[in-house]
KOLVEXKOL-225631 format. One record per residue (C-alpha): residue number from 1; x, y negated, z. Coordinates in nm, 3 decimals, always signed. Each point is the difference from the previous one (the first is absolute). Layout:
FINU resi       u       v       w
FINU  NUM       X       Y       Z
...
END
This chain:
FINU resi       u       v       w
FINU    1  +3.469  +1.760  +1.236
FINU    2  -0.150  -0.302  -0.200
FINU    3  -0.363  +0.080  -0.102
FINU    4  -0.310  -0.153  -0.205
FINU    5  -0.353  +0.001  +0.100
FINU    6  -0.283  -0.068  -0.236
FINU    7  -0.378  -0.029  +0.100
FINU    8  -0.277  +0.023  -0.244
FINU    9  -0.277  -0.187  +0.190
FINU   10  -0.349  +0.129  -0.141
FINU   11  -0.352  -0.079  +0.043
FINU   12  -0.087  +0.304  +0.185
FINU   13  +0.340  +0.139  +0.094
FINU   14  +0.334  -0.100  +0.017
FINU   15  +0.296  +0.233  -0.102
FINU   16  +0.374  -0.036  +0.052
FINU   17  +0.328  +0.119  -0.125
FINU   18  +0.384  +0.005  +0.104
FINU   19  +0.303  +0.008  -0.190
FINU   20  +0.208  +0.251  +0.215
FINU   21  +0.303  +0.022  -0.222
FINU   22  +0.131  -0.088  -0.357
FINU   23  -0.258  +0.184  -0.213
FINU   24  -0.245  +0.132  +0.305
FINU   25  -0.345  -0.164  +0.027
FINU   26  -0.256  +0.142  +0.234
FINU   27  -0.337  -0.083  +0.121
FINU   28  +0.027  -0.132  +0.348
FINU   29  -0.256  +0.228  +0.284
FINU   30  -0.206  -0.332  +0.107
FINU   31  -0.182  +0.237  +0.258
FINU   32  +0.031  +0.343  +0.168
FINU   33  -0.194  +0.167  -0.311
FINU   34  -0.017  -0.226  -0.335
FINU   35  +0.222  -0.235  -0.188
FINU   36  -0.255  -0.262  -0.013
FINU   37  -0.150  -0.189  +0.242
FINU   38  -0.342  -0.188  -0.032
FINU   39  +0.071  -0.404  -0.068
FINU   40  -0.281  -0.050  +0.223
FINU   41  +0.052  -0.289  +0.312
FINU   42  -0.194  -0.013  +0.319
FINU   43  +0.012  -0.343  +0.146
FINU   44  -0.026  -0.060  +0.392
FINU   45  +0.114  -0.366  -0.027
FINU   46  +0.169  -0.228  -0.245
FINU   47  +0.342  +0.145  +0.107
FINU   48  -0.092  +0.381  +0.119
FINU   49  -0.057  +0.222  -0.285
FINU   50  +0.002  +0.375  -0.044
FINU   51  +0.043  +0.166  -0.314
FINU   52  -0.053  +0.339  -0.186
FINU   53  -0.161  +0.302  +0.170
FINU   54  -0.020  -0.199  +0.329
FINU   55  -0.177  -0.271  -0.159
FINU   56  -0.269  +0.236  -0.153
FINU   57  -0.022  +0.163  +0.334
FINU   58  -0.072  -0.343  +0.147
FINU   59  -0.251  -0.083  -0.227
FINU   60  -0.235  +0.245  +0.107
FINU   61  -0.024  -0.168  +0.319
FINU   62  -0.018  -0.356  -0.103
FINU   63  -0.025  -0.044  -0.369
FINU   64  +0.016  -0.381  +0.027
FINU   65  +0.362  +0.020  +0.003
FINU   66  +0.031  +0.222  -0.283
FINU   67  +0.120  -0.110  -0.335
FINU   68  +0.034  +0.300  -0.247
FINU   69  +0.186  -0.137  -0.282
FINU   70  +0.192  -0.312  +0.042
FINU   71  +0.152  +0.018  -0.347
FINU   72  -0.339  -0.072  -0.173
FINU   73  +0.008  -0.334  +0.182
FINU   74  +0.338  -0.116  -0.109
FINU   75  -0.151  -0.236  -0.263
FINU   76  -0.216  -0.189  +0.270
FINU   77  +0.286  -0.040  +0.288
FINU   78  -0.150  +0.071  +0.290
FINU   79  -0.313  +0.192  +0.141
FINU   80  -0.270  -0.089  +0.251
FINU   81  +0.053  +0.241  +0.295
FINU   82  -0.159  -0.070  +0.370
FINU   83  -0.080  -0.312  -0.123
FINU   84  +0.344  -0.139  -0.087
FINU   85  +0.174  -0.008  -0.332
FINU   86  +0.279  +0.276  +0.009
FINU   87  +0.290  -0.059  -0.269
FINU   88  +0.016  +0.298  -0.236
FINU   89  +0.372  -0.018  -0.004
FINU   90  -0.018  +0.092  +0.410
FINU   91  -0.200  +0.295  -0.072
FINU   92  +0.233  +0.131  -0.278
FINU   93  +0.287  -0.094  +0.232
FINU   94  -0.136  +0.212  +0.267
FINU   95  -0.002  +0.274  -0.243
FINU   96  +0.327  -0.031  -0.123
FINU   97  +0.107  -0.045  +0.323
FINU   98  -0.099  +0.352  +0.133
FINU   99  +0.160  +0.166  -0.359
FINU  100  +0.312  -0.130  +0.107
FINU  101  -0.010  +0.087  +0.336
FINU  102  -0.066  +0.341  -0.120
FINU  103  +0.298  -0.011  -0.225
FINU  104  +0.243  -0.124  +0.266
FINU  105  -0.095  +0.283  +0.202
FINU  106  +0.143  +0.225  -0.239
FINU  107  +0.328  -0.208  -0.073
FINU  108  +0.100  -0.030  +0.370
FINU  109  -0.126  -0.353  +0.006
FINU  110  +0.249  -0.122  -0.299
FINU  111  -0.194  -0.257  -0.198
FINU  112  -0.017  +0.069  -0.380
FINU  113  +0.236  -0.168  -0.237
FINU  114  -0.283  -0.134  -0.204
FINU  115  -0.364  +0.042  -0.016
FINU  116  -0.232  +0.015  -0.286
FINU  117  -0.379  -0.054  -0.015
FINU  118  -0.235  +0.087  -0.277
FINU  119  -0.304  -0.186  -0.146
FINU  120  -0.250  -0.014  -0.250
FINU  121  +0.141  -0.075  -0.371
FINU  122  -0.278  -0.290  -0.016
FINU  123  +0.069  -0.178  +0.316
FINU  124  +0.055  -0.352  -0.027
FINU  125  +0.253  -0.246  +0.162
FINU  126  -0.222  -0.078  +0.287
FINU  127  -0.082  +0.380  +0.063
FINU  128  +0.376  +0.092  -0.003
FINU  129  +0.053  -0.272  +0.229
FINU  130  -0.236  +0.149  +0.265
FINU  131  +0.212  +0.342  -0.028
FINU  132  +0.338  -0.204  +0.052
FINU  133  -0.153  -0.184  +0.282
FINU  134  -0.115  +0.345  +0.155
FINU  135  +0.349  +0.094  -0.040
FINU  136  +0.179  -0.237  +0.183
FINU  137  -0.268  +0.009  +0.284
FINU  138  +0.073  +0.358  +0.035
FINU  139  +0.348  -0.046  +0.067
FINU  140  +0.131  +0.190  -0.322
FINU  141  +0.285  -0.235  -0.046
FINU  142  +0.128  -0.203  -0.284
FINU  143  +0.089  +0.259  -0.265
FINU  144  -0.376  +0.090  -0.103
FINU  145  -0.080  +0.035  -0.368
FINU  146  -0.318  +0.044  -0.181
FINU  147  -0.075  +0.252  -0.296
FINU  148  -0.319  +0.059  -0.181
FINU  149  -0.169  +0.321  +0.061
FINU  150  +0.003  +0.125  -0.348
FINU  151  +0.314  -0.064  -0.023
FINU  152  +0.124  +0.165  +0.295
FINU  153  -0.197  +0.311  -0.087
FINU  154  +0.168  +0.003  -0.363
FINU  155  +0.349  -0.019  +0.128
FINU  156  -0.113  +0.279  +0.227
FINU  157  -0.146  +0.212  -0.280
FINU  158  +0.288  -0.075  -0.245
FINU  159  +0.267  +0.129  +0.257
FINU  160  -0.206  +0.323  +0.060
FINU  161  -0.065  +0.131  -0.374
FINU  162  +0.240  +0.252  -0.150
FINU  163  -0.049  -0.197  -0.303
FINU  164  +0.091  -0.331  +0.090
FINU  165  -0.176  -0.289  -0.143
FINU  166  +0.217  -0.183  -0.261
FINU  167  +0.044  -0.345  -0.084
FINU  168  -0.309  -0.114  -0.231
FINU  169  -0.229  +0.265  +0.162
FINU  170  -0.357  -0.107  +0.096
FINU  171  -0.156  +0.103  +0.298
FINU  172  -0.348  -0.085  +0.182
FINU  173  -0.026  +0.003  +0.385
FINU  174  -0.384  +0.046  +0.132
FINU  175  +0.023  -0.098  +0.395
FINU  176  -0.319  +0.122  +0.117
FINU  177  -0.006  -0.085  +0.372
FINU  178  -0.248  -0.056  +0.275
FINU  179  -0.134  -0.337  -0.090
FINU  180  +0.139  -0.102  -0.324
FINU  181  +0.096  +0.135  -0.363
FINU  182  +0.296  -0.155  -0.159
FINU  183  +0.118  +0.131  -0.382
FINU  184  +0.364  -0.108  -0.127
FINU  185  +0.178  +0.078  -0.318
FINU  186  +0.334  -0.024  +0.000
FINU  187  +0.284  +0.042  -0.219
FINU  188  +0.359  +0.161  +0.090
FINU  189  +0.297  -0.266  -0.049
FINU  190  +0.225  +0.242  +0.128
FINU  191  +0.033  +0.318  +0.195
FINU  192  -0.050  -0.190  +0.270
FINU  193  -0.232  -0.306  -0.050
FINU  194  -0.332  -0.041  -0.142
FINU  195  -0.196  -0.312  -0.127
FINU  196  -0.348  -0.018  +0.061
FINU  197  -0.200  -0.070  -0.336
FINU  198  -0.332  -0.069  +0.120
FINU  199  -0.171  +0.043  +0.324
FINU  200  -0.382  +0.004  +0.137
FINU  201  -0.137  +0.081  +0.317
FINU  202  -0.367  +0.029  +0.141
FINU  203  -0.035  -0.122  +0.354
FINU  204  -0.310  +0.152  +0.070
FINU  205  +0.059  +0.369  -0.104
FINU  206  +0.176  +0.272  +0.243
FINU  207  -0.065  +0.285  +0.166
FINU  208  -0.242  -0.212  +0.219
FINU  209  -0.225  -0.025  -0.275
FINU  210  -0.049  +0.390  -0.054
FINU  211  -0.035  +0.023  +0.395
FINU  212  -0.274  -0.218  -0.046
FINU  213  -0.147  +0.180  -0.278
FINU  214  -0.009  +0.303  +0.205
FINU  215  -0.140  -0.171  +0.312
FINU  216  -0.298  -0.134  -0.259
FINU  217  -0.045  +0.360  -0.068
FINU  218  -0.043  +0.087  +0.376
FINU  219  -0.225  -0.259  +0.063
FINU  220  -0.235  +0.087  -0.281
FINU  221  -0.003  +0.352  +0.143
FINU  222  -0.041  -0.123  +0.381
FINU  223  -0.289  -0.237  -0.121
FINU  224  -0.188  +0.296  -0.185
FINU  225  +0.087  +0.282  +0.254
FINU  226  +0.030  -0.186  +0.325
FINU  227  -0.096  -0.394  +0.007
FINU  228  -0.005  +0.016  +0.365
FINU  229  +0.380  +0.059  +0.051
FINU  230  +0.056  -0.209  -0.331
FINU  231  -0.169  -0.302  +0.181
FINU  232  +0.201  +0.074  +0.328
FINU  233  +0.344  -0.008  -0.193
FINU  234  -0.054  -0.364  -0.086
FINU  235  -0.072  -0.111  +0.381
FINU  236  +0.261  -0.109  +0.247
FINU  237  -0.014  +0.352  +0.172
FINU  238  +0.051  +0.160  -0.279
FINU  239  +0.327  -0.158  -0.110
FINU  240  +0.252  +0.258  +0.132
FINU  241  -0.208  +0.270  -0.183
FINU  242  +0.065  -0.205  -0.306
FINU  243  +0.311  -0.035  +0.016
FINU  244  +0.069  +0.378  +0.087
FINU  245  -0.223  +0.046  -0.343
FINU  246  +0.228  -0.238  -0.182
FINU  247  +0.287  +0.208  +0.083
FINU  248  -0.188  +0.316  -0.093
FINU  249  -0.054  -0.148  -0.349
FINU  250  +0.355  -0.085  -0.030
FINU  251  +0.077  +0.350  +0.041
FINU  252  -0.233  +0.179  -0.219
FINU  253  +0.128  -0.240  -0.235
FINU  254  +0.380  +0.116  -0.004
FINU  255  -0.106  +0.336  +0.064
FINU  256  -0.204  +0.007  -0.332
FINU  257  +0.353  -0.024  -0.174
FINU  258  +0.063  +0.363  +0.099
FINU  259  -0.331  +0.153  +0.056
FINU  260  -0.321  +0.042  -0.182
FINU  261  -0.198  -0.111  +0.255
FINU  262  -0.002  -0.220  +0.340
FINU  263  -0.229  -0.022  +0.315
FINU  264  -0.080  -0.321  +0.185
FINU  265  -0.151  +0.021  +0.332
FINU  266  -0.174  -0.252  +0.164
FINU  267  -0.094  -0.003  +0.370
FINU  268  -0.186  -0.229  +0.234
FINU  269  -0.350  -0.129  +0.120
FINU  270  -0.058  +0.370  +0.114
FINU  271  +0.049  +0.135  -0.323
FINU  272  +0.278  +0.174  -0.246
FINU  273  -0.034  +0.061  -0.335
FINU  274  +0.245  +0.124  -0.265
FINU  275  +0.017  -0.094  -0.383
FINU  276  +0.211  +0.157  -0.282
FINU  277  +0.148  -0.179  -0.260
FINU  278  +0.150  +0.195  -0.300
FINU  279  +0.284  -0.108  -0.238
FINU  280  -0.244  -0.026  -0.299
FINU  281  -0.224  -0.252  +0.243
FINU  282  +0.288  -0.185  +0.107
FINU  283  +0.124  -0.039  -0.382
FINU  284  -0.358  -0.145  -0.075
FINU  285  -0.016  -0.270  +0.263
FINU  286  +0.352  -0.149  -0.095
FINU  287  -0.021  +0.055  -0.315
FINU  288  -0.096  -0.378  -0.059
FINU  289  +0.308  -0.144  +0.210
FINU  290  +0.250  +0.258  -0.191
FINU  291  -0.160  -0.134  -0.312
FINU  292  +0.070  -0.346  +0.103
FINU  293  +0.376  +0.082  +0.106
FINU  294  +0.054  +0.207  -0.339
FINU  295  -0.099  -0.313  -0.168
FINU  296  +0.223  -0.234  +0.160
FINU  297  +0.275  +0.242  -0.065
FINU  298  -0.079  -0.009  -0.370
FINU  299  -0.048  -0.393  +0.011
FINU  300  +0.361  -0.036  +0.150
FINU  301  +0.140  +0.206  -0.274
FINU  302  -0.159  -0.146  -0.280
FINU  303  +0.102  -0.382  +0.117
FINU  304  +0.358  +0.125  +0.067
FINU  305  -0.034  +0.123  -0.395
FINU  306  +0.095  +0.340  +0.062
FINU  307  -0.178  +0.313  -0.164
FINU  308  -0.082  +0.261  +0.297
FINU  309  +0.142  +0.272  -0.230
FINU  310  +0.347  -0.171  +0.040
FINU  311  -0.011  +0.005  +0.362
FINU  312  +0.284  +0.231  +0.143
FINU  313  -0.199  +0.068  +0.348
FINU  314  -0.280  -0.151  +0.180
FINU  315  +0.092  +0.035  +0.354
FINU  316  -0.262  -0.003  +0.267
FINU  317  +0.070  -0.124  +0.358
FINU  318  -0.269  -0.096  +0.313
FINU  319  -0.199  +0.254  +0.165
FINU  320  -0.306  -0.039  -0.210
FINU  321  +0.237  +0.112  -0.287
FINU  322  -0.034  +0.364  +0.155
FINU  323  -0.354  +0.056  -0.146
FINU  324  -0.007  +0.272  -0.277
FINU  325  -0.286  -0.193  -0.178
FINU  326  +0.274  -0.323  -0.020
FINU  327  +0.273  +0.230  -0.146
FINU  328  -0.264  +0.121  -0.280
FINU  329  -0.128  -0.333  -0.068
FINU  330  +0.330  -0.182  -0.035
FINU  331  +0.168  +0.287  -0.241
FINU  332  -0.233  -0.194  -0.252
FINU  333  +0.265  -0.229  +0.015
FINU  334  +0.324  +0.181  +0.005
FINU  335  +0.207  +0.279  +0.170
FINU  336  -0.074  -0.008  +0.379
FINU  337  +0.298  +0.024  +0.252
FINU  338  +0.007  +0.029  +0.395
FINU  339  +0.277  +0.129  +0.191
FINU  340  +0.004  +0.056  +0.391
FINU  341  -0.253  -0.221  +0.225
FINU  342  -0.157  -0.260  -0.219
FINU  343  -0.039  -0.198  +0.327
FINU  344  +0.369  -0.038  +0.048
FINU  345  +0.166  -0.008  -0.291
FINU  346  -0.010  -0.379  -0.047
FINU  347  +0.159  -0.039  +0.334
FINU  348  +0.294  +0.242  -0.115
FINU  349  +0.032  -0.168  -0.333
FINU  350  +0.064  -0.328  +0.194
FINU  351  +0.229  +0.128  +0.232
FINU  352  +0.204  +0.172  -0.292
FINU  353  -0.006  -0.283  -0.224
FINU  354  +0.144  -0.265  +0.249
FINU  355  +0.193  +0.253  +0.147
FINU  356  +0.189  +0.060  -0.354
FINU  357  +0.140  -0.360  +0.017
FINU  358  -0.106  -0.038  -0.390
FINU  359  +0.121  -0.349  -0.125
FINU  360  -0.193  +0.026  -0.322
FINU  361  -0.352  -0.021  +0.128
FINU  362  -0.111  -0.343  +0.073
FINU  363  +0.033  -0.074  +0.408
FINU  364  -0.266  +0.157  +0.197
FINU  365  -0.014  -0.301  +0.230
FINU  366  -0.107  -0.219  -0.281
FINU  367  -0.249  +0.245  -0.154
FINU  368  +0.071  -0.107  -0.315
FINU  369  -0.215  +0.184  -0.302
FINU  370  -0.065  -0.093  -0.353
FINU  371  -0.336  +0.100  -0.172
FINU  372  +0.023  +0.009  -0.370
FINU  373  -0.052  +0.252  -0.274
FINU  374  +0.181  +0.292  -0.085
FINU  375  +0.304  -0.079  -0.205
FINU  376  -0.046  +0.043  -0.370
FINU  377  -0.334  +0.017  +0.041
FINU  378  -0.280  -0.262  -0.163
FINU  379  -0.129  -0.250  +0.229
FINU  380  -0.341  +0.156  +0.164
FINU  381  -0.264  -0.199  +0.063
FINU  382  -0.184  +0.008  +0.353
FINU  383  -0.289  +0.265  -0.021
FINU  384  -0.352  -0.020  +0.058
FINU  385  -0.035  +0.199  +0.261
FINU  386  -0.339  +0.070  +0.093
FINU  387  -0.046  +0.011  +0.387
FINU  388  -0.021  +0.360  +0.140
FINU  389  -0.248  -0.058  +0.280
FINU  390  -0.102  +0.224  +0.269
FINU  391  -0.297  -0.102  +0.239
FINU  392  -0.007  -0.176  +0.221
FINU  393  +0.339  -0.117  -0.105
FINU  394  +0.003  -0.168  -0.338
FINU  395  +0.356  -0.124  -0.017
FINU  396  +0.154  +0.118  -0.293
FINU  397  +0.330  +0.100  -0.147
FINU  398  +0.231  -0.323  -0.016
FINU  399  +0.311  -0.007  -0.191
FINU  400  +0.308  -0.232  +0.050
FINU  401  +0.205  -0.173  +0.263
FINU  402  -0.196  -0.209  +0.233
FINU  403  -0.024  -0.363  +0.073
FINU  404  +0.293  -0.136  +0.140
FINU  405  +0.220  -0.325  +0.014
FINU  406  +0.252  +0.133  -0.256
FINU  407  -0.291  +0.202  -0.209
FINU  408  -0.059  -0.199  -0.348
FINU  409  -0.327  +0.089  -0.124
FINU  410  -0.117  -0.124  -0.313
FINU  411  -0.299  +0.107  -0.264
FINU  412  +0.255  +0.081  -0.281
FINU  413  -0.038  +0.366  +0.084
FINU  414  +0.409  -0.039  -0.014
FINU  415  +0.211  +0.196  +0.228
FINU  416  +0.063  -0.149  +0.399
FINU  417  +0.354  +0.021  +0.152
FINU  418  -0.058  +0.044  +0.387
FINU  419  +0.297  -0.117  +0.216
FINU  420  -0.088  -0.043  +0.364
FINU  421  +0.261  -0.059  +0.255
FINU  422  -0.055  +0.064  +0.342
FINU  423  +0.102  -0.289  +0.227
FINU  424  -0.021  -0.218  +0.348
FINU  425  -0.306  -0.034  +0.214
FINU  426  -0.327  +0.171  -0.026
FINU  427  -0.313  -0.254  -0.133
FINU  428  -0.230  -0.093  +0.235
FINU  429  -0.324  +0.227  -0.105
FINU  430  -0.325  -0.136  +0.161
FINU  431  -0.292  +0.237  +0.046
FINU  432  -0.306  -0.012  +0.235
FINU  433  -0.258  +0.244  +0.085
FINU  434  -0.318  +0.107  -0.101
FINU  435  -0.128  -0.190  -0.321
FINU  436  +0.215  -0.310  +0.050
FINU  437  +0.312  +0.078  -0.185
FINU  438  +0.261  -0.167  -0.206
FINU  439  +0.087  -0.005  -0.357
FINU  440  +0.375  +0.010  -0.053
FINU  441  +0.151  -0.154  -0.304
FINU  442  +0.391  +0.104  -0.127
FINU  443  +0.107  -0.284  -0.226
FINU  444  +0.349  -0.009  +0.126
FINU  445  +0.214  -0.136  +0.267
FINU  446  -0.125  -0.297  +0.178
FINU  447  -0.376  +0.095  -0.092
FINU  448  -0.198  -0.026  +0.323
FINU  449  -0.283  +0.272  +0.041
FINU  450  -0.351  -0.133  -0.084
FINU  451  -0.277  +0.115  +0.152
FINU  452  -0.389  +0.031  -0.107
FINU  453  -0.102  -0.278  +0.242
FINU  454  +0.256  -0.265  -0.134
FINU  455  -0.083  +0.098  -0.385
FINU  456  -0.348  +0.022  +0.072
FINU  457  -0.016  +0.300  -0.216
FINU  458  -0.205  -0.142  -0.329
FINU  459  -0.158  -0.309  +0.165
FINU  460  +0.150  -0.321  +0.079
FINU  461  +0.252  -0.204  -0.181
FINU  462  +0.268  +0.178  -0.230
FINU  463  +0.381  +0.040  +0.175
FINU  464  +0.264  -0.207  -0.142
FINU  465  +0.135  +0.336  -0.170
FINU  466  -0.319  +0.122  -0.067
FINU  467  -0.039  +0.224  -0.334
FINU  468  -0.115  -0.175  -0.285
FINU  469  -0.375  +0.051  -0.107
FINU  470  -0.097  +0.225  -0.266
FINU  471  -0.067  -0.137  -0.350
FINU  472  -0.107  +0.133  -0.322
FINU  473  +0.345  +0.059  -0.115
FINU  474  +0.182  +0.046  +0.326
FINU  475  +0.261  +0.301  +0.066
FINU  476  +0.050  -0.028  +0.370
FINU  477  +0.057  +0.336  +0.180
FINU  478  -0.008  +0.036  +0.408
FINU  479  +0.396  -0.023  +0.137
FINU  480  -0.113  -0.038  +0.356
FINU  481  -0.268  +0.127  +0.252
FINU  482  -0.137  -0.337  +0.012
FINU  483  -0.037  -0.026  -0.385
FINU  484  -0.270  +0.283  +0.054
FINU  485  -0.168  -0.055  +0.339
FINU  486  -0.046  -0.375  -0.161
FINU  487  -0.214  +0.148  -0.258
FINU  488  -0.210  +0.285  +0.174
FINU  489  -0.282  -0.045  +0.238
FINU  490  +0.067  -0.155  +0.342
FINU  491  -0.230  +0.246  +0.124
FINU  492  +0.197  +0.303  -0.094
FINU  493  +0.344  -0.165  +0.121
FINU  494  -0.183  -0.075  +0.367
FINU  495  -0.164  +0.353  -0.035
FINU  496  +0.320  +0.174  -0.032
FINU  497  +0.230  +0.116  +0.278
FINU  498  +0.283  -0.063  -0.245
FINU  499  +0.052  -0.160  -0.347
FINU  500  +0.376  +0.095  -0.122
FINU  501  +0.171  +0.057  -0.328
FINU  502  -0.018  +0.361  -0.124
FINU  503  +0.206  -0.008  -0.300
FINU  504  -0.018  -0.150  -0.368
FINU  505  -0.239  +0.043  -0.283
FINU  506  +0.116  +0.117  -0.369
FINU  507  +0.005  -0.337  -0.104
FINU  508  +0.242  -0.091  +0.314
FINU  509  -0.266  -0.198  +0.214
FINU  510  +0.031  +0.062  +0.385
FINU  511  -0.268  +0.187  +0.106
FINU  512  -0.174  -0.001  +0.374
FINU  513  -0.182  +0.233  +0.195
FINU  514  -0.263  -0.105  +0.256
FINU  515  -0.091  +0.269  +0.262
FINU  516  -0.353  -0.063  +0.120
FINU  517  -0.073  +0.000  +0.364
FINU  518  -0.273  +0.236  +0.098
FINU  519  -0.089  -0.282  +0.265
FINU  520  -0.050  -0.265  -0.231
FINU  521  -0.319  -0.063  -0.205
FINU  522  +0.130  +0.143  -0.329
FINU  523  +0.087  +0.324  +0.200
FINU  524  -0.356  +0.016  +0.145
FINU  525  -0.164  -0.094  -0.339
FINU  526  +0.102  +0.351  -0.147
FINU  527  +0.026  +0.185  +0.284
FINU  528  +0.365  +0.047  +0.119
FINU  529  +0.110  +0.212  +0.294
FINU  530  +0.263  -0.085  +0.205
FINU  531  +0.200  +0.290  -0.151
FINU  532  -0.075  -0.087  -0.324
FINU  533  +0.230  -0.164  -0.279
FINU  534  -0.115  -0.270  -0.260
FINU  535  +0.218  -0.216  -0.194
FINU  536  -0.021  -0.246  -0.302
FINU  537  +0.260  -0.056  -0.202
FINU  538  +0.046  -0.362  -0.187
FINU  539  +0.215  -0.187  -0.214
FINU  540  +0.006  -0.304  -0.186
FINU  541  +0.077  -0.012  -0.410
FINU  542  -0.145  -0.231  -0.207
FINU  543  +0.038  +0.114  -0.344
FINU  544  -0.067  +0.355  +0.121
FINU  545  -0.352  -0.096  +0.156
FINU  546  -0.114  -0.183  -0.314
FINU  547  +0.101  +0.262  -0.247
FINU  548  -0.171  +0.294  +0.194
FINU  549  -0.335  -0.219  +0.098
FINU  550  -0.024  -0.044  -0.348
FINU  551  +0.074  +0.389  -0.104
FINU  552  -0.264  +0.090  +0.280
FINU  553  -0.237  -0.260  -0.091
FINU  554  -0.022  +0.124  -0.347
FINU  555  -0.008  +0.393  +0.078
FINU  556  -0.287  +0.049  +0.240
FINU  557  -0.170  +0.241  -0.182
FINU  558  +0.046  +0.251  +0.269
FINU  559  -0.200  -0.185  +0.289
FINU  560  +0.311  -0.024  +0.227
FINU  561  +0.087  -0.385  -0.046
FINU  562  -0.184  -0.284  +0.109
FINU  563  +0.025  -0.381  +0.000
FINU  564  -0.035  -0.084  +0.411
FINU  565  +0.046  -0.394  -0.045
FINU  566  -0.226  -0.259  -0.066
FINU  567  +0.232  -0.164  -0.210
FINU  568  +0.084  +0.322  -0.202
FINU  569  +0.374  +0.028  +0.105
FINU  570  +0.019  +0.279  +0.249
FINU  571  -0.072  +0.382  -0.147
FINU  572  +0.017  +0.332  +0.188
FINU  573  +0.050  +0.330  -0.176
FINU  574  -0.033  +0.291  +0.227
FINU  575  +0.093  +0.356  -0.127
FINU  576  -0.182  +0.296  +0.201
FINU  577  +0.177  +0.311  +0.070
FINU  578  -0.311  +0.272  +0.030
FINU  579  +0.258  +0.212  +0.239
FINU  580  +0.164  -0.304  +0.233
FINU  581  -0.041  -0.363  -0.011
FINU  582  -0.102  -0.299  -0.189
FINU  583  +0.243  -0.222  -0.111
FINU  584  -0.041  -0.382  -0.033
FINU  585  +0.175  -0.276  -0.188
FINU  586  -0.104  -0.332  +0.062
FINU  587  +0.172  -0.269  -0.257
FINU  588  -0.060  -0.396  +0.050
FINU  589  +0.129  -0.178  -0.295
FINU  590  -0.040  -0.329  +0.146
FINU  591  +0.259  +0.065  +0.257
FINU  592  +0.203  +0.270  -0.139
FINU  593  -0.090  +0.228  +0.291
FINU  594  -0.031  +0.386  -0.034
FINU  595  -0.117  +0.229  +0.248
FINU  596  -0.005  +0.368  +0.041
FINU  597  -0.171  +0.225  +0.259
FINU  598  -0.187  +0.322  +0.009
FINU  599  -0.333  +0.108  +0.163
FINU  600  -0.217  +0.333  +0.057
FINU  601  -0.268  -0.163  -0.194
FINU  602  -0.095  -0.246  -0.230
FINU  603  -0.261  -0.170  +0.214
FINU  604  +0.289  +0.009  +0.304
FINU  605  +0.238  -0.196  -0.230
FINU  606  -0.284  -0.235  -0.114
FINU  607  -0.075  -0.086  +0.374
FINU  608  +0.364  -0.084  +0.067
FINU  609  +0.033  -0.205  -0.287
FINU  610  -0.338  -0.201  +0.115
FINU  611  +0.170  -0.026  +0.362
FINU  612  +0.289  -0.150  -0.173
FINU  613  -0.217  -0.243  -0.207
FINU  614  +0.129  +0.142  -0.310
FINU  615  -0.320  +0.146  -0.136
FINU  616  -0.320  -0.140  +0.054
FINU  617  -0.251  +0.208  +0.267
END
């Protein structure tokens, strides 16, 4: 009997579903006890890999070969492991091969008639090509389709509701997973199909951020109550104990969705202590991250021209969406709807959609979407979204599709049409370990990958296709990664482990996020630990830089704005939040560069800017 396999390869966990009858779709057990398996990979050598729980178990003995979340590296193409650059597609293929093997066992080794893989709405051609390459390496066959996660979730939920979604209804999907948050607004084009009006994502916000927040809470208690144990946990001898503690933290987070409190046990160095975290404390700890997620959802709704009151439902998917506090906060935007296990609805929706053989939906293997305003609504300007920073992660909510060879970006504030077609081979992406890395550009077919060494950062002669210089009346906005890295300090680029596209500004400029390396001089200047996360978001928009420079310069009465360059063309503005962090914006009207980040204190932010030579010592 023919059957269909769907796989939702997630940041933290992977789920799968199979269609085993005309209208029968079920989750596929991936272990003896769960419908999920960790997306982790353990690498013994380039051609010897373990996945899932086996990988997690082997990592306890040899962490050097462990890659916890290959999905977070899709945009870079490779990951340095044991001194070699291992293609991300190879790691994803290992996970897909494991899932495929589990599925075959339940179908008498009969191969599926079709396979569908899900992906974030905002993935570019290049990222989709990595997923395609992984499917090929995994031996999934030629009939492999792709579908975006929110579209799959919307299909699943629409088929489960008694009051089915009718043509013209508007819904939203809030996919809060382990490593990313994706929000999409869709309209039903028929009983079976959906059109994505607008999508946005935060690739640095997920369940792992909430885990890190609890981890910092634990560290503060340890520092006060048992500093010797706190110090020991940071040594090589304490590595296994720290892994056990991380697991305790994750379990406590999950338990707090059901219970008013959870205990976290810390053992090691001949010491055993227990901490109790209440739900009220937990909600206070994660409030900045959840506020950031709600702000992203609200911005995507505004960008789609949709009044929250007109939503038929706001559907929640992803494991982190189970948290009651998330439900309460999102209820501000529309009626909340959840069904079954939010961790598996995407896979089940994908299996049902492809199995249904609906011909009115754009072919999934072309992965075509149109992003535009709701029919009948007045064109909506791109919103000015103030980033909702959470320390030490200053990446704000980003709205709109990612940069890609088929993405038209303009500064007019008009609509964009995103049409992505996954084709042949996988582009070669190069990265190197440590502080030496490559900044890729995505300018279309035939464009070579450019490196920092080749372009020379901000030094040297201009490249033949360099962006035009900023002038008194220029209107240039960044459209590629190179457009941004060419106008930000070279020390920021070389002091980061990655500088990659992260979304679009409200005016349509491509934005880049640089992740500061703790081992760099920048990281050391601000006292980063190896487990810390610190990033800078940057973009170029000449007109925006000029107008906002003047606005800030002429309104310095609050004492939070300062000219920081001898030529008078660079200005900083900081907004101290008495409860959390200080948010910095740097604008240079001579280059059109805008940078945003957050720090614990004003002094630390100024130290960072001084280290970047953006402010005088």
